[in-house]
N, C-alpha and C positions, 0 to 999 in steps of 0.2 A: 191227595188234592183236597179231599173233604172227608169229614168223619160224620157218620150218622149214629147218634147215641140213642139206643132203644131203651126206653124206660117202661117198666111194668107198672101199671096203674093199680093192680090188685092191692087189697088191704094187707099191710105188712110187707108186701114185696117191694114197694117203692121205698119204704122206710129202711128196709134192710140194705137196699142198693146204695142209698146215700149216707148210710151210717159211717163211722170213722174208717172202718176197714172194708166198706162196701165196694162191690164191683163197679157200680155206676160211677162212683167218685173216682175210682182208680182208672177206669177207661177214659174219662174226660181229662184227667191229669196226664195220662200217657199220651193221648192225642196231642195235647198242647205241647208237651215236652218234646215230642217227635217233630214238631214244627207244623203240625196240621192246623191252619188258621181259620178254615171254614168249617162251620159246625151246623148240623140240623138235628133237632131233638124231636124224636117220634115217641109219643106217649101211647104205648100199646095196651092191649087187653081192655079197652074202654067198655067192651060188652060186659065184662065182669063187674063193672061199677054201675051197671044199668045206664050207661051213657051219661054219667053225672057231670054237669058243668062245674059244680062246686069242687068235686075231686080233681077235675082237670085244672081249675084255677089254683087250687092249693099246690098241686105238683109243679105248675109253671112258676109260681112264686118261690117255692123252695129250691127248685133247680136253677132258676136265674141267679139266686144268691150264691149258690156253690160254684156255678160255672164262672161267675164274675171273680170269685176268689182264685180260681184256677188261672184266669187270665183272659177269658173270652168276654166280649161285650154282648150282653143279652139282646141289645137292640139289633145286632147284626145276625141273630140266630132265629131261624123259623121254628116255631113250635107247632107240631101237628098231632091232634088226637086221632089215633087209628085203631083198627082191629085187624090184625094180620089174619086171624082165623076167618072172619067174615068178609074181609076185604074193604071195610069202610075207610074212606079217605086215603086209600092207597093210590088207585088210578083214577077213581071217580069220587065225586062229592058224596058224603054220607047223608042218607035221609034220616038216620037215627040221632044226629046231633045238629038239629036246626039252629041251636044257639051258637054254633061255631061260625064266626064270620070270616074265617080265613086267617092266614099268617101274613106278617109283613116283615121285611128286614131292611135296615139302612146300613149301607157301607159307603166307602169312599167312591165306589163306582156309581152310586145312586141308590134309589129306593126301588124295591120290587115287592109284589104281593101275589098270593095264590091261595088255593084251597086244599090241595092234596099233597101227599108226600112226593108224588111224581113231579108236580109243579115246583116243589122246593129243590128237587134234584136238578130239574131243567134250569133253575135259576143260579146254579153254582157258577162262579166266575171262573172261566177257563184259565189254568195256569200257563205261564209262558214256558215253552219247551226249548231247552238250551241246545239247539242244533249246532250252533256256532262253536261250542266248546269241544275240546278233544274227546274222542270216543271213550266211554267207560261202560262196560257191559259185564256185570257180575254173573258168573255162571250158576244156574239153578240145578243143572244136571248135564250129563254127557251121555249120549246114546250111541250105540253101534248099530247101524241099520244096513241090513243085507243089500248088496248091490249099489249102495251109496257110500258107506264108510262111516267116519266119525262125525257126529252132529252134536255140538254143544248147543244148549238152549239157555235163554235168559232174557231179562228185560233191559233194553237200552236205557241207560240213565241220562247220559249226555252224548252229544255228537251223533254221527251216523255210521252205519256199517253197510258196506256194499261189496259185491263180487269184485275180485281183483285186488282188494286191499290186503296188505300183509299185516296180520294182527299178531300182537305179542300177548302171551298169557303170563300175568304176574300172580304170585311171586315165583313161579316155577321156571321162568326164563325160556319158555318154548315159543318159537315163531313159526308162522305158517301162512299160506295164502288162502283167502276165502274163495271157495268155488261158487257158492250160491247162498242166497238168503231167502228164507221162507217164513210166512206167518199163516197159521190156520191152513196148512197144506197148499198155499198159493205162493208162487215165486214173487219176490219183491225186488224192485230196482234198488231200494235202500231201506234200511230199518232206521226209524227215528225215535227220539225219547218217548217212552211210554209203550213202545211196541214190544210184545213178547215174541221173540224170534228164535228160529233154529237156523244154524248156518253150517254148511258142509265145509270141512277143512281138509287140506292135502297132507298126506304123510304124517298124521299124528294118531297115535293109538289112544284108545279110551283110558289106558293106564297112565298116560302122560299128563292129563289134565283132569281137574275134578271141581265139584261144587265148591264155591268160595273163591276160586281163582277169578281174576278180572281180566277181560279181553280189552285191548286198546290198540290204537293205530301205531304200529312200530315207528312210523315217520313223523308223528305229531304228538309230542309230549306223552310218551307211553307211561302207563301206571308202573310204580315201583313198590317194593316192600318197604315197610317202616320198621326200624329197629326199636323205636319208641315213639310215643305221641302224646300230646296233651289233650285231654278230653274234658268236656263239661259233663259232670256226672250228677244225676239227681237220684236221691235214695227215696224211693216210693215207700217201701216197706222192708225192713230188715231187723232181725232180732239183734239187739246189742249194738256195739259201735264198730265202725270200720276204720282201720288205720293202715299205715304202710306195711306191705307184706301180704296183704289179703289178695287172693288170686281167683276171682270168679270167672266163669265162662262168658265171653262177650260175643254177642251176635251182631256182626257188622256186615251190612248188605247180606250176602249169603254165606259168609264165613262164620265159623262157630269154634272159637279158639280161647283157651284160658289166657288171661292177661293179668299181670301182677301190678298192683298199685305200688309203684316205686316211690312216689312222693305225693303228699297232699300239698298243692301249691297255695291255694287260697279257698276260703269259704265265700260263696257269693249269694246274693239275693236271687231266688229262682226266677222271678219275673223280669227283673231289670238287668240282671247279669253284673250288677255293681258288687265290688269286693266288700266283704263284711269283716274278714279276719285273714291275715296272711299266715301261711305255714301252720294250719291247725293240726293238733295231734290226732284228733279223731273226727269222724262225721257220723250222724245217725239218721234214722228215719225222718223225712221231711226236709233234710238239708240238701243244699246243692253246693258243688265245689268244682274247682279245676284240679285235675289230678294228672300226674305223669304215669302213663301205663306202658308196660313192657310185655309184648306178646311172647308166649312160650314157644310158638312155632312161627315161621315166616308168614307174614300177613300183609295184605294190601289195605291201607287206610289213608284217606286224604281229607283235607278240609273241604 
């Protein structure tokens, strides 16, 4: 829903983080690439700079430039100077930085302002929860609980899950009835998108289903395995070039499966998605492309 980018204000630390291969730069790029459109920047360890306004302003200026290149609009991003160690500007306004007048952000939903990191978190725009779509629940784990039975757990991504529903697990093809749904040891009438739930299922062994399987409603557009799929791929950092035949391990929802690049369809602009070159021979660090991928084992992946 939202990413909080923590930046270390210490001398040398900030510079290392936003250098060409720095982690700060990589994390911002990763968040944007994964579709996280809301960002908060917390500038940490301000105590090590003796609460310096000049150092804060320098970091805000540099960070604004690079997050803009990544794809974020700095005007929509709250910047908050904090000290996690001392608690400054985390929950309450800091007395050590009287020069800090607070953060502002402007989005399509309107303008908002505040003083602390907690204020910035409270100002996150709540995302729409797709309850009306068919159920998709990637399994994070499967437990065997004495006296209860098999309990798969995972986060509801779309749709709802409730007792009495007949769920199908893809790509293994197992179907069963849901006996009950729980969250934090409390029974739920239904689990909705964003809920991390456990659900008890009838007549299924822990050996039949596993992490990476996807539960869906057997009567409403159930999930299916994909023999191949086209994916937008962004190469953040990779030694050398990547061409057809390369087979890295892909983490998709909770699945962890090697997939082969069968074909590079086109090279695209990372921010706009517009085509730059069709059927490229290779792609390298910094490039984005559309590629046809073929999983080495049955795998559930959808648009």
